[in-house]
N, C-alpha and C positions, 0 to 999 in steps of 0.2 A: 338604372338608375327608373324605380315606377310611381306611377302617377294615379288617382283615384277615379281623375275624369278627364275626359280629351280636351276641355276647352283649359284643365291646369295643367296638360301637358306643354302645351301652347304657349299659356304664361311661363311655364318655366324656361320652354326655349327662348321666350324673348329676353328674358333675367338674365340666362345667363351669354348670349350671345349678342346681348344688346340688339336683338332684329326687333323692329318695328314690324308687328304681325298681330292681328286684332280684328275679327270680324263684328265687334261690338261698339255701336257709336259711343252709346255711353259710357265706355272707357275709357276715352280719349277726351270725355268733357270737359273741361274750368270750368268753375262757376264764380261767384261773386262772395259764395266760401270760404273762398281757396285766396286769400288778400293776395295785390302784388307786389311783390318780391320773394315770395314763395318759389318752391320749385316748378319751373317752368321749361323742362328743355326738348330741345329741338330730335325730333328723332325721325328716323328713315330706316326704308329699308335697305340691306344687305349691306351694316355698315362693317363690315367685316373688310370693305375697301378700302378703310380709311385707317385698319391698322397697319404697326410698320411692319413691315415683312424680313427687314436684314437687320444685324447686331451691329453694325456701322451705326448708324442713326441711330438706334436702340437705346445705344450708349449715351448717346448727347442729348439727350430730352428729348427724341424722337422728332429730330429737326435734319431735314437735308433738304431742302430746295435752293442752296446756294452754295453748299459744301462742293469738295474739286470733285472733280467726274470721276465714278466708279461703275463698274457693273449694274448695280445696282438703279442707276440713275432713272429707269422708267418710270417707275413708282412715286420717287419725290420732283424729278424733271428733265423730261426727256428729251430738251433742249442743251443739257451738261453734254450728251453724247459730242455737240460737234466740239468740242474741247477736248475731248478723250484721247490721250496721248499713245493708247493701246491698238491694235489691229484687230481683235476679238477678244473675248471672253464670257465667260459663264461662271454666275453664281447660283448656289443651292442652301436655302434656307430651312430650320424647322422653329418653327415657334410652339410650345405647349399653351394652352391661353386657360385661362381662370381656374388652374390647379386646386385654390384655396375651396372651388365650388363644387369640383367634380374633375373625376381621374381622367378620360378622353376625351377632350375639346384639344383640335391641333389646327394648327396651319402651317402649310406647307408652299415653296417660293422657290418656280426655277425662271431665271432670267438670264439672258444671253445677249449677245451683239456683237455688231461685223460693221468695221468700218468699210465703206467702196472706193475703190480705185478712182484714180484722179480728182480725188475731193468732193466727191460727186454728195456725200453724207453719209450715214450710220445708219444703218437699222438695226433695231431691236425687236425682240419678242420676251411675254415673259407669261406665266402662270401662275396663280395664286387656285390653290383648293384647302377648304374649311370643313373640317371632318366636326361635326358636334356631338359625335357618341352616339353610344344608343339609347336608342326609347322604347318602353313599352307603354303602348296604350290601352286603357281601360274604359268602359263603361262606368256609368253611374252606381253598380252594385260590385263593382270589382272585376268583375270579368274580364280578362284579357280577348282585346279585340284584333291586337297587330304590333308587330315592333320594326321600325325600323330606325337607320342609321343619318337623320336629316345631314343635307352635306351643303356646299354652295361653292362655286368656282367663277374665276374670272381669264377670259384668255386676248392677251392685250399683242398686238404689232404696233410699233412706234417707228418715226423717221426725223430726226434732228440734220442741220447742216448748219456750219459754221456760215455767217452774214457780214463778217469783216473781220479786222483785228481784234473786237473786242465785243463782238456780239453773234449769239445763236439764236436761231427759234428753232423747235419741235413740236411736234404734237404723236398723238395716239388713237386708235380707234381700240374697243374694248367689246367684249359677249360678256354677258354676265347670266346664270344660271342659278339659282335658289331652288333649294328641293328639301322644304323644312318638314312636309306631313308627308308625304307617300300618298296623294292622292286619296286620303279617306275624307268619308264626312264630318263635316262642325257645322251644328244647328243648322242640318235641313242646306248647307249650302256646298257642294263638292269642291275636295279643293285639289288642287294641280301645281306643278313647280311653275316659278317665275322666272320668266325672261326678257332680258332687256337688252339694248346698244347701249353704249356712251363714247362721247370722244372727250380727249383733252387735249389743251393748249397751254403753249410754255415761249416762255422767255428767257433768257442768260446773259449776263451783262461779267466779264472780267478783264478786269485792269493789267496794263502792263506791269512789272515789276519798278516798284518807287520803291523809296525810303521813310521809315515810320519810326520814329523812335530811334532811327541811326541801325534801323535791321531792314534788311530785304523783307518787300511785304507784295503781297497781291489782295485788293478789293474785289470781293463777289457779290451780285446779288442775281436773285432768280425771282420770276413769280409762274404762278401755274393754276389754271382753271379745270379742275378734273370732273372726270364722271358728269360730263352733261350731255342725259342723255333722256330715253323715254319711263316712264314711271313703269311702274310693274306690279302683278295683280296674282295674288293665290287663288282666288276663286269662281266661282258661278256668279258669287254677285257682282262681279265687277266692278268691285272696289278697288281703287288702285291709289300706290304710295311712293311718294319720291323718293329715289335714288337720292347717296350721299353725293350731291355735286356739292363742291367745298373751292374756296379760293385760299393758296397756300401764298405768303409773299414773305420774302426777310434776305438781311445782307448775312456775309463771312467774311472775317478775315485771314488772311495767312501770313507768317512771321518767321523766315529762318532766320534763328538765333543766333548758328555758327551754322562751322558745315554738317555737323552730327544731329542737331539737334533745331525742331520744329515744331510750332504752336499753329494749330485752328480753331477760331472763334466764331460759333454761328449762333442767329436764332431766328425761329420762324413762326410767326402768325397767322389761323388757319378762322375761317368763318364758311360755318356752312351756308351758302345760295340757296337754301329751302325754307318757305313761310314758317313760321312762329306762331305755333299752338294759342290761339287766343282764348277770352277768358269770356265766357256765356251766363247772360243773365237765367238767376234762378229763382224758385220759389219752396222754398223747406228743403235745396238741395238740388232739387229737381232741376235739370237744363229749363228752359221755356221753349217753344216751338213760335214761330208766326203762323199766319192763315195756309202759307204754302208748305208746311210743315218741318220749314226750316230754323235751325236753334239761332236766336237771338245771341247777337255777340255785343256783349257788353262794352271790353275793350279789346284793342287788336283789330286784326282783318283777316276776313276769310280765307282759309289752308285750302279751299279747291278750288285752286286758279291752273296754270296749263303752268310749262317748263321754261319757258323766258317770262313772263309774269312774277311766277314764284319767285325766280333768281332776283329778280326787279325789288319786289316786294321785300325780300328779306332783308334789305337792308333801313325798310322804316316800319314795319311790322308789329314790333313787339309791343304789346300792353304794356310795360311799363317803359315804355316810350325812347332816348337815347340813351339813358344807364341799363334799362334791359340789351337793349344792341350793341355797347361797349362789352358787357357779359358773356355775349357770346362769342366774341373772341378767345381764342385758347393759344397759351403764349408757351413755347417751347424751345431750349438751348441749350448747348456746352462746349465743349471744349476739348480739342485733341492734340494730345502729347505724342511725336514721333521720335525714336532714338534711332539715328544712322539708317531709316526708312525700311526698319526691320522688325521695331516694336513701337505698341503704339498705347498710351496708357489715355481711356474716353470716362467722361465724366457729366452730368446734365441732371434737368431738372424739367417739370414739365406742371402748367397751372393752368388749372380750367375754374369757375367761378362754382358756388357753391349751389346755387340757383341754376345752372347748368349743367350738372351732373358733378363735380367737385372733385373731379381725378386731377391731385395734385402728389407727384414721387418722384423721386429721385432714382436718377440711374447711374449705375457705373457699366465700365466694360474693359477689356483689352483686346490688341491685335499683334496676329507674329505674321510677319512674309518671308517666305524662301524662295527666291525667283521668281516662277510664275506663280507660285500657290500663297493663299492668303488663311487665314484661319482666325476668325472673329466672335465673340461672345460677350453677351451682356445680362446686365442683371439689375430687376426694377425692384424699388424700395419705396413704397408710400411712406407719403407723413405721415400719416396715422394710421391705425391698427385697425383690425376684420377689415381691411379692402380686398375683395377680389379679384385684384390685378396685384395681390403683392407676389413676391419672389419668382416672379415672372423670367422666365431665362429663353434666351433667342442666339443660335446657334447659324453662322454661315461660314460657308466653302466657298470660296473664288479663284480663278482660274484666270487668269491674263495673259496671251499672246504678244508679239510684237511680230510687226510683217518681218517674212523671210529675208534675208539680206539676199543682194545681187553676186551671185556667184557666175554671172557669164564671161565677165574680163576677168579672170583669171591670172593669164598668162602677161608677164609684164607690169603687174599692175602692183602698186603701193602697198603694202600688207597694213602700214598704219591706217589705212583709211579704210 
C-alpha cells in the first residue's frame, strides 16, 4: 500500500485499523456547523483490544461476558474461569481483518488457563498480536523514505476464584505495545511506539439448575470493566490518548432440551468509559479559542481529563445529552445450539447507533468437538453493502484437558468408580 504523504499514511492506518492516532488538534474538532445528532464517534488508541478474538463469541453477535466458561474467557470475563470444569486448556485463533479494504491485516490470539489444586483458583494468560500489513512512506513529491509494517500486541495474565456456590470474581493485568510509524518524523514531531499497562476487574454469577418452561436451565450473568489503564502517547509532543476502557455486562440462559439437545442465549451491552468529543464554538468553520489559547466548548465537556475523571465523565458528557449517551451503548447477542455436545450451530446480531459508527451485522458459525479438541468457525454478514467488516472470518482451535485420574489405589479398588 503506497501513500503520497506521510500524514496520509497515518490517516489510512486510522481508517483501516480504527486506531485513534493524530498530531493535528484541528482534525479532531467538531464545531457548531456540525449539528448535534450527526456522526460523533468515541475514539481511542489501540482499539484492537476490543476486537473479538475467538470464533465462538464472534458467531453470537460478539457477545460472551455471561456465556458458559471456556478457554477464551480471558477476553470476555476472567471470572468465568472460576466455574470452568476442565483442568487446563489452550486456544489459538486467527482473524483476517478488514479484508474488503486491504489484504494483509490479521489478528492472532493465543490463550491458555490452568486450574490450581485445592480450589485455590485458576490462572490464565493470553497474547493478542495485531499486524496492520505493509506501508510504504513517501515524502511530499512521492519519493520513498521508508517502509514499515505497523503492529500492536497485548499480553495478559489473569486470575479467577470461585467465591461461593454461585459467584466468582477475577481480574487481569495487561501490557500494551503499539508501533504504528517505525519512529519516523511527522510534522516535525518525532514519533515512537506507544506503551501502556492496564487492568480488568470482573464478576460472574451462575445459578443452580432450575426448571424454565419444563426444561432444565441455568441462568448466568457477567460484568467486566476492562482496560483500566494509562493513556498512551505516540510522539515527542506529549499528546496522550485514552485506551479503550470498556464496561461490558449481560445475561445468558442455558436450556437442556433433552438428552442430546441444548440451547444457549446471550446478550451483551457495551459502553466505552472514555470522554465523548465535545462540539466547539466556531467562526466560518474555524474553531474559536479563549485568551489562554484553549478551544471554546459549545456543547459537551472537556475531554482532556484524567483517567478516573474520564471514566466518570463518560456517563454524562455527550453533547447531545442522555439520548446521545444511550446511543453510545452497543448491543450484541445470539444463540448457540449443541447436539450431543459434539456439534454446534450459532447465530447472532450486533448493533451500534449510526451516529457512533453504525456497525450493524449478522453473525453465523459452527463448532465441532472431538474429545479434547474443538474447532470453531464464524462468519460476519453486514446488514448493508460496502461495509469494511464484510466477509470477516474467524477460526479458533481449542484443546481442553481434564485432571489426570488418581491411580494410586488400583489394587482391590472398584473398577466402576
